[in-house]
C-alpha positions in Angstrom: -17.8 10.3 -32.3 -20.0 10.2 -29.2 -18.9 6.6 -28.4 -15.2 7.8 -28.1 -16.1 10.3 -25.4 -16.9 13.4 -27.5 -20.1 15.4 -27.0 -22.1 17.9 -29.1 -23.5 21.0 -27.4 -26.3 23.1 -29.0 -27.9 26.4 -28.2 -31.7 26.8 -27.8 -31.9 27.6 -31.5 -30.4 24.2 -32.3 -27.1 25.5 -33.7 -24.0 23.5 -32.7 -21.7 25.7 -30.5 -18.2 26.3 -31.7 -17.4 29.7 -30.0 -18.2 31.2 -26.7 -19.6 34.3 -28.4 -22.6 32.2 -29.5 -24.1 32.1 -26.0 -25.0 34.5 -23.2 -25.2 34.0 -19.4 -28.6 32.6 -18.5 -29.2 30.7 -21.7 -29.9 27.0 -21.7 -27.7 24.5 -23.6 -28.3 20.9 -24.6 -25.3 18.5 -24.6 -25.6 15.2 -26.5 -23.5 12.3 -25.1 -23.3 8.7 -26.1 -26.1 7.6 -23.8 -28.4 10.7 -23.5 -28.7 14.5 -23.2 -27.8 17.0 -20.5 -29.5 20.4 -20.2 -27.3 23.1 -18.7 -27.7 26.8 -17.8 -24.8 29.1 -18.7 -23.5 30.8 -15.6 -20.3 32.3 -16.8 -18.4 32.7 -20.1 -14.6 32.7 -20.1 -13.0 33.4 -23.5 -9.4 32.1 -23.9 -6.9 34.7 -25.0 -5.2 33.9 -28.2 -1.4 33.7 -27.9 0.7 35.4 -30.4 3.0 33.2 -32.4 6.6 34.3 -32.5 8.1 34.8 -36.0 11.6 33.4 -36.2 
């Protein structure tokens, strides 16, 4: 919940962001916090490489 320190970020279309591929550099985002909103502009997108799980 927001009161526990979590936030919810949405794109300009109102969709909740779950993956970096949902946004592009230059787009505006809205982040909802417990006590208000923050508007941000995407400057850079850095995907995280998935690590391979070793099979034992």
